[in-house]
C-alpha positions in Angstrom: 96.8 100.8 125.5 93.5 100.7 123.7 90.6 98.3 123.2 91.2 95.1 122.0 90.7 95.8 117.8 88.5 94.0 115.6 91.2 93.5 113.3 91.1 93.7 109.2 91.2 91.9 106.3 93.2 91.6 103.0 94.3 89.3 100.5 98.0 89.0 100.3 100.3 87.0 97.9 102.9 84.8 98.7 104.4 81.2 98.9 103.7 78.3 101.0 107.0 77.2 102.9 105.8 75.1 105.7 102.8 73.7 106.6 100.9 70.2 108.1 98.0 68.9 107.0 96.7 71.5 105.1 93.2 70.4 104.1 92.9 68.2 107.5 95.4 70.4 110.2 96.4 69.3 113.0 95.9 69.1 116.8 97.0 72.2 118.5 99.7 71.9 121.1 100.1 74.1 124.4 102.9 76.4 123.3 104.4 76.4 126.8 104.2 72.6 127.6 103.4 70.9 124.0 101.1 69.1 125.8 97.8 68.6 123.3 95.3 71.2 123.9 91.5 69.5 124.5 88.4 72.0 124.2 85.7 72.7 126.9 83.9 69.8 125.3 86.2 67.5 125.5 87.4 66.9 122.0 91.0 68.0 120.6 91.6 71.3 119.8 92.6 71.5 116.2 94.9 74.1 114.1 94.9 74.8 110.5 97.5 77.0 108.6 100.7 77.7 107.1 104.0 80.3 106.8 103.4 82.1 103.7 106.4 83.6 102.6 106.2 87.3 100.8 109.4 88.5 98.7 110.8 92.3 100.1 111.8 93.5 96.8 110.5 93.0 93.4 112.6 92.5 90.5 114.1 95.9 90.5 115.2 95.5 94.0 112.3 97.6 95.3 109.9 97.2 97.8 107.2 94.6 96.4 103.8 95.5 96.3 102.7 93.1 98.5 105.7 93.3 100.9 104.4 97.2 101.9 100.9 96.4 101.6 101.1 93.5 104.4 104.0 95.5 106.2 101.8 98.4 107.0 99.0 96.6 107.5 101.0 94.5 110.5 101.8 97.6 112.3 99.0 99.3 111.8 97.3 97.0 113.4 99.4 96.7 116.2 99.2 100.6 116.7 95.4 100.4 117.5 96.6 98.9 121.1 99.5 101.1 121.4 99.0 104.5 119.4 102.3 106.0 120.5 104.3 103.5 118.5 105.9 102.3 121.5 105.9 98.3 121.2 106.5 96.2 124.2 109.7 94.3 123.6 108.2 90.7 123.5 105.0 92.2 120.9 104.3 89.0 119.2 104.4 90.2 115.3 103.8 86.7 114.0 106.4 87.2 111.1 110.3 86.4 110.3 112.9 88.4 108.5 113.6 85.3 106.3 117.2 87.2 105.9 118.2 87.0 109.4 119.1 84.3 112.2 117.6 82.0 113.9 117.7 81.1 118.2 119.7 78.5 116.7 122.4 81.1 115.2 121.3 79.5 111.7 120.7 81.6 109.4 116.8 81.3 107.9 118.2 81.4 104.3 119.5 78.0 105.1 115.6 77.0 104.8 113.8 76.9 101.2 112.0 79.6 100.1 113.0 82.2 102.9 115.9 84.3 101.7 114.3 87.9 100.8 110.9 87.0 102.3 109.4 87.8 105.4 107.5 84.5 106.6 104.0 85.4 108.1 102.7 82.9 110.7 98.8 82.2 109.6 97.1 79.6 111.9 93.6 79.6 112.7 91.1 77.0 114.4 88.8 77.0 111.8 89.4 74.7 108.9 90.6 76.9 105.8 88.6 76.9 102.3 91.1 76.1 99.3 90.0 77.4 95.9 91.1 76.5 92.1 90.6 78.9 89.3 89.1 76.7 86.5 87.2 77.8 83.7 86.5 81.0 85.1 85.4 80.2 88.3 86.8 79.5 91.5 86.3 75.7 92.5 86.2 74.8 96.4 89.1 71.7 96.8 90.0 69.5 99.3 93.0 68.6 97.5 95.8 69.5 95.1 97.8 71.6 97.0 100.4 71.6 98.6 103.7 73.1 100.8 105.9 75.1 98.0 102.5 76.2 96.0 102.0 80.0 95.2 99.0 81.1 96.9 96.5 84.3 97.5 95.7 84.0 101.1 93.5 85.7 102.5 93.8 87.2 106.3 92.2 88.5 108.9 94.9 90.7 110.8 94.0 91.1 114.7 95.7 92.6 117.6 95.1 91.4 120.6 96.5 92.8 124.9 98.2 89.9 126.9 95.5 87.5 128.4 97.2 85.9 131.6 100.7 84.3 130.9 100.3 85.2 127.1 102.1 88.6 125.7 100.3 91.0 123.4 100.6 90.6 119.7 98.7 90.0 116.6 96.7 86.8 114.9 97.1 86.3 111.5 93.9 83.8 110.7 93.7 82.6 107.0 89.9 82.0 106.1 90.2 80.9 102.9 93.5 80.7 100.0 93.5 80.1 96.1 96.1 78.5 94.1 98.1 81.3 92.0 101.0 78.6 90.4 102.4 75.3 91.7 105.6 75.2 93.1 108.8 72.7 93.7 107.5 70.6 96.9 108.8 71.8 100.6 109.6 69.0 102.5 110.2 69.9 106.2 110.3 66.7 107.7 114.3 65.3 107.7 114.8 62.8 104.7 115.9 58.9 104.7 119.1 60.3 104.3 119.3 62.4 106.8 118.2 59.8 109.3 120.4 57.1 108.4 122.7 58.6 106.6 123.9 57.8 102.7 125.4 54.5 102.8 123.9 51.1 102.4 122.8 49.5 105.7 125.2 46.9 106.6 124.8 43.6 107.4 122.8 43.0 110.4 125.3 41.8 113.3 123.5 39.6 116.1 123.0 36.2 115.6 120.4 34.5 113.2 117.4 32.2 114.2 118.1 28.7 113.1 116.9 28.5 109.3 116.5 31.7 109.0 117.9 32.7 105.0 120.4 34.9 104.3 118.6 38.3 102.7 119.2 38.4 99.0 120.6 41.8 97.4 117.9 44.3 96.6 119.4 43.6 92.8 120.0 40.1 92.6 117.4 36.8 92.0 116.6 33.7 93.4 116.6 30.5 90.3 113.2 30.0 89.7 112.2 26.4 92.2 115.6 26.9 93.6 115.0 27.9 97.4 117.8 29.9 98.9 120.1 27.8 101.0 120.2 29.3 104.8 123.8 30.3 105.9 125.3 30.3 109.0 125.7 33.9 110.7 129.5 34.9 110.9 129.9 37.8 113.2 133.7 37.7 113.2 133.2 39.6 108.7 130.1 42.0 110.2 130.7 45.5 109.6 129.2 48.0 112.4 125.8 49.4 111.6 126.3 53.4 110.9 125.0 55.1 113.3 121.7 57.4 112.8 121.5 61.0 112.4 119.4 62.8 114.4 116.9 64.8 112.6 117.0 68.0 112.0 115.4 70.4 114.3 113.0 72.8 113.2 112.9 76.2 115.2 109.3 77.4 116.4 107.2 79.6 113.9 107.3 82.7 116.1 110.2 85.1 115.6 110.6 88.9 115.2 113.5 90.7 113.8 117.2 90.8 114.6 117.8 93.7 117.3 120.4 95.3 114.4 117.0 96.2 112.4 115.7 98.3 115.6 116.1 101.8 115.5 118.3 103.6 117.9 115.6 105.4 119.3 111.9 105.4 119.9 109.6 107.7 118.3 106.2 108.3 117.2 104.8 105.7 114.5 106.1 106.6 111.5 105.8 104.3 108.3 107.5 101.0 108.9 110.5 100.2 107.5 111.9 97.5 105.2 114.2 95.1 107.2 117.7 94.5 105.7 119.3 91.3 105.2 122.3 90.6 107.6 126.1 90.4 106.1 126.8 86.7 105.7 130.2 87.6 107.6 129.0 88.5 110.8 128.5 86.4 113.3 125.2 84.8 114.4 123.0 87.1 116.8 120.3 85.6 118.6 116.6 87.0 117.6 115.6 90.2 120.0 111.7 91.2 120.2 111.5 94.7 118.8 111.8 97.3 121.1 109.6 99.4 119.1 107.8 100.1 115.9 110.4 99.0 112.9 110.9 102.5 110.5 110.6 101.7 107.1 112.7 103.3 104.5 111.0 105.7 101.9 108.4 103.4 100.0 107.9 103.7 96.3 104.7 106.3 95.6 101.3 103.8 96.3 99.0 103.9 93.4 96.3 106.6 93.5 
């Protein structure tokens, strides 16, 4: 293993498919304990970032230019630590294959914007600069960009060795981002229907205080000047409240390709290979970290 790399920069285009408080950030949590991280200055450590979905193929079914660029950059940077191309099984490449299976056995493709893409985990502890292009200028903004929009993202890709209990891997640090096109908003938190169900709430089953008026339906109005008459609660006619549904669990945004996409034997580093979608008919498999550098089929000739 060689010395730690200084990293390299590139601009990649994709769609934001997850993110929390894109402009304000959120407090960083310890990866192992989920306890909020406090800095040496006694203040909360803030984290900024998003998941960036990059399409694997273009409209002709060939590896897209953006995919080839980021795929090669990720592996070239990883090889600065492991020139032989033999990456540790738990090396953190910081992307997910959107056509693979998560650790709960569910297809990533069930999530909006994942199918046919690789999803980059782009995070930093420095506030991201957000731009919108207007009137021939890139204008710095602090609002107007949301999860679901398409952006140009400036990334610094940096390989790092294992530190303490952490594992070796890559940092994908976003420095700046510019809106390319607005897209349908993606909401990752569970909806009201997912939490409470689609049925209307049942009447309150307990006894109401004396003089407490019966709540009026949302679509009815009391006559002007006529207060609603209190009614005694009638438990015998009440229905049991609808049991709330548990919120959908969101998998961590750290993943690697499934074992099915890995080569049978390890070889010296060669051009990495594009991940293939798993057939829907196959039984789900838990994700396994790559044992070596993935190999990519012959990519289209790069521009001269």
